[in-house]
N, C-alpha and C positions, 0 to 999 in steps of 0.2 A: 587422493584426488584433489584437483584444484577447486577453489571456491567458486569460480566462474568459468564458463567455457571459453571466453575470450581471454587470450593471454595478456592483453594490455589493461585488463580491469585492475583497479587498485588493490583488490584482494589477492592478486597474483604478484605482489611486490617481490617476494622472494624468488619467484620464477624469473622475473626480468633481470635480477642481479646475476643469474647464472647462464641464461641463454643469450645468444647473439641476437641483437634487436632486429637487424635486417633480415634474419631468418624467420622472424615471426610474422612477416608480411607476405602476401601472395606475390610470387615473382612475375605473374602475368598481368594482373590488374593493380598491383601495388597497394592493395587496400589493407586496412587495419581492422575496421569494424566488422568486416565479414569473415574474419578468421576465427576458427573454433578448434578447441582441443578434442581429439578423438582418441580411441584406444590405440596404444602403441603397436606399430607393426612388428616390433621385436620385443619380447617380454624381458626387458631390462630396465632397471630403475633410472638409467640415464637417458633413455629414449623419450623424446617428446614429438608426437605425431600431430600434424595440423592439417586442416582442410579449409578450402575457400567455399563459403556458403553463398556467395554472390553468383557463382556459376559452377554448376556441378560438373562441367566438362574439364575444369581445372584439376589436375591430378593432386593427390595428397603428397605431403613431403614430411620429412623428419629432420630433427636437429639434435645435437648432443648437449646435454646439460653439464657434462663433465668438462669437455673441452671449451665450451662457451664461445668466446670470440675467436679462438684459435681454429675453429672449424671454417675452412674456406668455402666448402661446397655443401649444398643440401643433399640429403639422402632420400632418393626417390623409390627405393625398393629394399627388400629384406637383404638381398645379397650385398648391397653397398653398406648396410648397417653391420652385417657380420664381418665384413672386411675391416670396418672401423673398430669393431670390438677387438680384433687382433692387435691393433695399435695400442689399445688400453692395456693389454697384457704386457706388451713391451715396456709400457710406462709404469707398470706396477699396479694398474687398475685404479678406478675412481675411489676417492676417499668418501667416507660415510657422510661427512658434513656437506658434500656436494650433491647428495641424492635429493630427490623431490621431497619437499616438506608437506606433510599431510595437514589436514585442516585443523587438527587439534594440537599440532606441534608448533613450537615457537623457537626462533633462533636464539643462540646464546647471547647475541648482542641486541635483542629486542629492547632491553632496558636502557640502551644507549640511544644514539641517533637513529631514527627510523625513517630517514629520508634519503637513503642511498639508492641510486640506480646506476646502470652501466650503459654507456653508449656503444655504438657499433665497433669502436676500437678498444673496448675494454677499460675505459677510464671511469672510475667511480665518481659519480656526480651527485649533487644534491638536487632532488626533484621537487622539494617543497621549501617553504620559508625563504624563497628567493623573491625579493621585492621586484615588482614588474618594471620599475623605472631603471633598474640596473640590467644592462644587456652586455654580455661578454661577446663582442663581435670579432673575435679572432678567427682566422681561417683555418688554423690548425687546432686539433683537439687537445694536445698537451697544454697549450696556453689557456684555453677555455677552462680545462679542469683545474689547473694550478690556481688561477686567479679566482675561480669560483670557490674553491676551498679557502683561499686566502681571505676573500671577502666575508665568507660565512663564519668561519671559526679560527681564522689566522693559522690554518694548517696546510699552507701550500707545500712547503718542503716535507712536512709529515706525510702528505698524500703520496709523494714520490717515494719516500722511504718505505711506506706501507706497501706500495705496489711492487717496488723492485726487490726489496729485501724480505718481505713477509707474505706477499701474495695478495690477490684481489679481495679475499674474504675478510681482511682486517681493516676496519674503519680507521681513518687517520687520527681520530680523537683518542684512540687507545695507544698511540705511539707517544712515548714520553719525550720531553724536550731534550733530555740527554741523548736519547737514541737518535733523534733527528739531527742533532749537531754532530754526533759520531758518524752518522751516515754521510753527511756533507764532507767531513774531513777525510773519510775513507775514499770517497770518489775523487776528490781533488788530488789525493796522494797517488792513487792508482793511475790517473790520467798522465802523470809525469813519468811513469815507468815504461820501460820497454817490455817486450814479451818475455824475455828471459828474466828480467827483474820481477815481473809479476809472478812467475813461477817460484822464484826464491821467496818472495813475500808470502805467497800462499802456503809454502811449507813452513815458514816461520809462524804464521797464524795457526796452523794445525797443531804444531807443538805447543804453542802458547795457550791455545784453547784447552788442550788436555790438562795442562797444569792448572788452569783456572777452575776446571770442573772438579778437581780434587779439593778445592777450597770453597769456603762459603762465598757466594756472590750476591750482588744486589738483585732483588726481584722486582720486576716491573709488571705492568698489565699484560704485556705480551712478551714472548721469549725472542729477544733480538740477539742474533749472533752473526759475526762476520764469516763469510765463506772462506774456505781454506784451499780449494783447488784452483788452478789457473783457468780451467774451463768454466767454473762457476763464477769466478771474478769477471771473465769476459762476458758471460751471459747476463750478469747483474749490472755491469757498468756500461759495456760498449754495445753489444749486439743483442737482438731479441726485442720482442714487443714490450716486455716489462723492464728493459734496461733503463738505467738512469738517464743516459745521454739521449735516449729516444723519447724521453718524457719531460725533458727540461723545457720550461716556458721561454723559448727563444723564437725569433721571427723565422718563418720557413724560407727556404732558399729555392728558387726556381732557375731553370736554364733558359736564357734568352740568347739565341744564336750560339756563340761560343763562350758566353759569359754567365757566370752564376750571379744571380740578382736577388737581393732581399728587398721586398716591397717597402716603399717609404711609409705606406699606411700601416704595415705590420710593425715597422720600427717605432713609429710614434705611439702606436697602441702599446707596445712592450715598454717603452720609456715611461709613459704615463701610468701604466698599471703597476709598475714596480715602485712608483713614488720617488724616483730619483730627484735629487736636488737640481733645480735649474734657476738661472738668474732671472729675476723678475724685472721688468722694465719700469723704472720709477717715473713718477709724474714730475716734470721739471718746469717751473715757471720762469718767466723772464727775470724775476728778482733773484733767482738762485744761481745766476751766472750761466746763461745758456751757451755762451761762447766757449766755455771750458769743458773739455771732454776728459774726464778722469777715468772712466771705465767704458767698456764696449757698450754697455746698456745706456749710457748717457750720450752716446754719439747720435748725430742727426739721423743717420740711416736707420738705426734701430728704433728711435723715437717715431720716425715716420711709419714704421711697421705697426707700432702700437696705435697710432692715429687711424690708419686704414682699418685695423681690426675693430676698433671701437665704432667707427662709422658703419662698418658692415654689420656688426652685432646690433646696433641700434636700428638700422634700416630693416633688418630681418625680424626684429622684435623677438629674438631668441631668449627664452627664459632660463636656459642653462647658464651656469657660471662660465665666464670666458677665460681661457688660458692662451696667452700670446707668446709664441715661441719664435726665435730666429735661429738660423742654421748656417753653418759654413761647411764647405766641401773641400777635400784635398785629394789629389790624385797624382800618381807618379808610376813609373815603371821600375822594376827591380829584378834581381836575379836570385834564385834560391841558393842556399848554402851548399846544396849537393853538387852543383856544377863547378867546373874548374875555370871557366872563362866567363867574363862579365859581358853578357850579351843583352842584358835588360829585356828578357823575353817575357816577363809577367807584368801585368798592369793591374793596379788596384785603385779603388776610389772609396774614401770613407767620408762620413758626415759627422758633424759635432753639433748637438742641439743645445742652445742657450748655455754655454759653459760658464761655470762660476768664476767670479773675478778673484776670490780669495785663493791663494796658492795652497793653503792648508787643506782645502776641501778636495781639490783635484777634479779632473774632468774625464776620468777613465770611463765612468758610467754614462757619460754624455756622448761618447763616440761609438759609432757603429760602422762596421764594414758594409758598404752598399753593393759593391760589385768587384769581381776579380776574374781575370781571364788572360788569354794570350795577347801580347801587345800588338802583334801583327794583324789580328782579326779586326773586322769592322765593328764599331761600337754604335752605329747609327740607330739600330733597332732598340738597343738597351737604353740609349740616351733619350730616345723619343718617349719610351715608357716612363722614364724618370721625369722628363719634362711635363708630361701629362699629369702625373701624380703631384708634382709641385704646384701646377696650376690649380688643381682641385682643392688645395688647402687654402687658397686665397680668393677663389671665385666660387660662385654658386652657393649651395646650402652648406652650412657648417658641418664638419665631420664631428661626430660624437664619439668620445672615448671614455673608458673607465679610469677615473683618477684614484690610484691606489693610496695616495697620501691622505686624501680626504674621504675616501670610500664613497664616491658618488660619480655620476656621469658629468661630463663637461664638454663644452664646445671649444675646439682648438683651431687657432689661426696660426699658420706657419709660413714664413717666407725665407728664401735664400738671400743672404746679404753679401757673401764673398766667396770667391773660388780661389784657393791657394794652390799654385803650381809653379814649377820652374819655367825658365824661358822656353826651352824646346817643347814642353808639355802644353803650355797654354797657347803657344803659336800654332802647334799642330792641331789642337782641338778646335780652334776658331778659324782655321785656314788662313792664318796670317803668315806672311813670309818671315824667314829667320832674320836675325839682327844684322847679318852680314850682307843683306840685300840693299839696293840703292835707296828705296823709299820707305823702309820699315826698320831703320836702326833703333828708333825709340818707340816703345810700346805706346799705342794710342795716338800716334801722329803719323802723318804722311808728309815727308819732306825729303828733298834731294840732298841728303846729308853729306854724301861724298863730294859733291861739287860745291857745297856751301860751308865746308869745314872752317875756312878762315873767318867767315862771318859769324859762325856759331860760337867759337871760342871768344871769351871776353878780351877786349883791348886792355891796355895797361891801366887806364883810368877805372874801368869797370872792375878789373881784377882786384885792385886795391880796395874798392868799396866792398866787394864780396868777402875778401879775406879778413878785413877789419870789422865786418859785420855792421857797417853803418847803414842801418835800415832807414834812417831819416833821409838818406840820399837815394832812395829807391826810384824817385822820379828821374834822376840822372840816368839810371840804367834803362828806364823805359824810353827815354828820349834820345838815347845814344844813336848816332847815325852811322857808326862804324861797325858795331857788332850787335849780336842778339843776346850775349851774356847768358847762354844756355836756356833762354826763355823762348819757347816755341809758340806761345799763344799768339793769336792773331790780333795784336794791337795794331793801330794804324801805322806806327813807325816800324814795327816788326815786318809788316808786309812789304814795306819799301826796302828794308835791309836784306830780307831773305828772298829777294827776287831770283828766279832761276831761269836757265835757258830752256826752251821748248825741246823735249826729247825727240829724237828721230822717230818717225812713224806715228807721232801723236796726232789725233784727229785735228785737222786744220780748223774746223768749226769751233773748237774749244781752245784754240791757242791762246788768245788773249785772256781767257778765264784762267788758264793754267798759270800764266805769269803772275796774275794778281793774287789768286787765292790757293790754288791746288797744291802749290809747293810748300805751304805752311798750314795744312789743314789738320785740325783736331778731329779725328775720325770717331765714329760711333757705329754700332751695328745697324741702326736705321739709315745712316749715311751710306754704308756699304751696300745695303739692300737696294737703295735708290740707284747707286752706280751700276749694280748688276742688272736691274731692270732697264736702265737707259742703254747699256751696251747691247743687251739682248734685242731690244726694239730696233736699234740702229743697224745691227747686222742682219736682222730679219727683213728689214725694209731695203737693204742694199745700200744704205747711206755710208756705212763703214765697211772696210775690209777686215778680214780676220786679224791681220797684223796690226791694224789701227786699234781694234778692240782689245787685243792682247796688251798693247802698250798702255792704253788708257786704264785697264784694270790693274796693271802692275804699279802705276802711280798711286793707286789707292791702298797699296800695301798687301794685296792678296797674294797667296803663294801660287806656285806654278800649277799644282793640281787643280785648284779652284779655277784659275784662269782657263786652263784647258777644258774643263767641264762646261764652263759658262759659254765659251766660244763654240764648242762642239754642239751644244744644245741649240744655240742660235743658228748655226750653220744647217743643222737638220731641219729646223723650221723654215729656213730660207729655201732649202732644196725642195721640201714638200710643197711649199707655196708656189714655186715656179713650175714644177712638173704637173701640177693639177691642171694647168692650162694647155698642156700638150696632149697629143693623142696616143702616146706610148703607154698602152694599157699595162704591159708587163712591168714597166718601171714603176708606175703608180701602185700596182699590186705589191711589188717588192717593198716599197716604202711603207705601205699600210701594214704589211706583215711585221716589219721591224717596229713600227709604232705600237702595234698591239702587243708585241712581245716586251718592249721596253718603253712604256708610255712616258716615263720620267725623262727620257732623252729628247722629247719633243715639246718641252715647255720650259719656262724660265727655271734656271738651276735653283734647286732648293738648298738654302744655307744650312749649316749644321744646327742641331737642336740647341746647342749652347747659346746661340744668338737670341733665342726666344724664351729664356728662363727668367727674364726680368732683371738681368744684370747688365750694367753698362761696362764698357771696356776698362774703366778705372777700378771696377770692383773685381777684376781678375788680377789679384795681387801675387807677387812673388814671395815665397817663404823667406824670412829674414836670414835664415842660415845660409841661403844661396847668395845673399848680398854681402855678407861679411868676408872681407879680404878678396872678393871676386875681382880678378883683374888687377889688383894692386898689391900682390904679394911682394914684389921686388921693392916697391916704394915703402911698404910697411917695414920690411927688414932693414932698410936704410935708416928709417926713422928710429927704430929700436936701437940700432947701433949708435946713432947720434946721441940718443938719450943715455945709453950705457957709458959712452965716452965722457959726457958731462958729469956723470955720477962717479967716474973713475972705476967702473966695473966692467969695462969692455973686454978685458982679458979673461976675467972669470966667466963672462957670458959665453965667449967663444969656446972655452974649455968645457963648460957645461953642455953646450950644443954638440961638441964632438963626442963627448961621453954618451949622450942620449942617442946620437946617430949610430954609434957602435952597438949599443944595447938593442936598438930596434933592428939592426941588421942581424944580430945573433938570434933574436926571437923569430925572425922570418925564415931562418934556415931550416 
């Protein structure tokens, strides 16, 4: 018999380690205090029958001490218990060490750690000796269990090995260091194998184990042996509640629309709990050479992140130690290797948190996949969720995370400093027209480049200054009245040089403004939002036509999809405003139905979430590998041949190139 009728009493500690915790509460009133243990409905040692004393109308129920968390349902009558008993026979029956422990019995591990409990997913957790200031706030149980063991006894991986290889009843402290390392290597090896290879590997282990059993072997606290059958390998490593891959401390992945998404909160929690190395932002004074940027952490952008974090930490009077992190994101589309054609059908986004500057350290632990899904689907909902999580890291109350490196709680401030994408990716994400359009050839600028090409290219005088690198003559470049010398910034002289003709259908009320400024504008997301609001109001009021609004928006560098949506929303508002004064009730009702069904089409067009992540357009940078030799392959080859001719090796270079081309052709056959 148990020491106390309530199963949650501390005297029933051994009971809690074998029964499913959510089966010990009343399913109707969800109470714990009113639950009492009664005589079992079926006379079997594995049956635990309970009743609710808060309300006698609530029926009694039973649970199985042998199956524990594997029992999905409660047993409400004797018939269901007898059916469950048949499953025990198929499994070989309950083992003796899982039967109820009497009052005068003690477990064989009572002399070791006496603070193990099991949560409703079967993870062995420590229920005592946990400091109240440390809170594992992961949303998934494997991470909570792993880092709780890691914090208490540095037995994170041992807990996974104990659960997956040895069963729940073995405490992690009894697993030796050698067995924990062996289990890690085994899982990593099996993950690289195909199904057929795992079968061969299992047969090999079976033969090898038989050979080892005939010899003297090392003896540890518990008997650890690798499984030999393919089915056992699969259940231990891949599938099943106790499988290693199901219990790894990794951020959980959810499905947002058509995209898998790992929460930024969970990623930061995992990064901090593992204690991975991150680049700390140094304190730089004016005397240290503020103008020289030697590492990413010494850049002005990152130092501003630190200043904002310190100001926020001081204003909030937070007592926890502050950790300041910066982050970069990268996204692109790609094609899996299994397809024959390159259709770029898959899209992925990754984030890198405070990567180390030293090349020897590496940044693989600092990079996490954030989202992956089909390229053709809409990412608006996923991006909004990502944007909200980013904002929560730099506004409001500090987020608290467990710091695995220092084994304490800390307050984290995180900001995004750059988005790395290629030209099509960053233009598509921000609704900017491609580079072959009239007003968007250069990223971050709105200029009629096609009609102003002769003035953009440097004249002979400015060309010589640029080629010779005479920076002392920079004033000559600025004051040149013939060309802009690739400088699009709106200096006074540049405005005069880069004057353009008014495009056809451009709003006449803005014509003079366009000649002076709009043709050489350095655009920003705030500037674009103002242009969108202005065009929406003018179309709604009837000041501009749809054609004029479309022409105005294209001069700002927006792509066709964004221009169509902006003008369509403004036209809907214009139509709804005019028909409200008519007496055509059926037309008004039709518009109201359309407005209720799609309210976003009857207001100012909402820009993409990437405009509101705290980044300016110049922080959307292109990967350097896309800039190397991009568009200059022919010129580069000519320069290489000229260099080879001067060195007297042009003939050898051509022969080597031909041989390499033949080899590549043979490999591709």
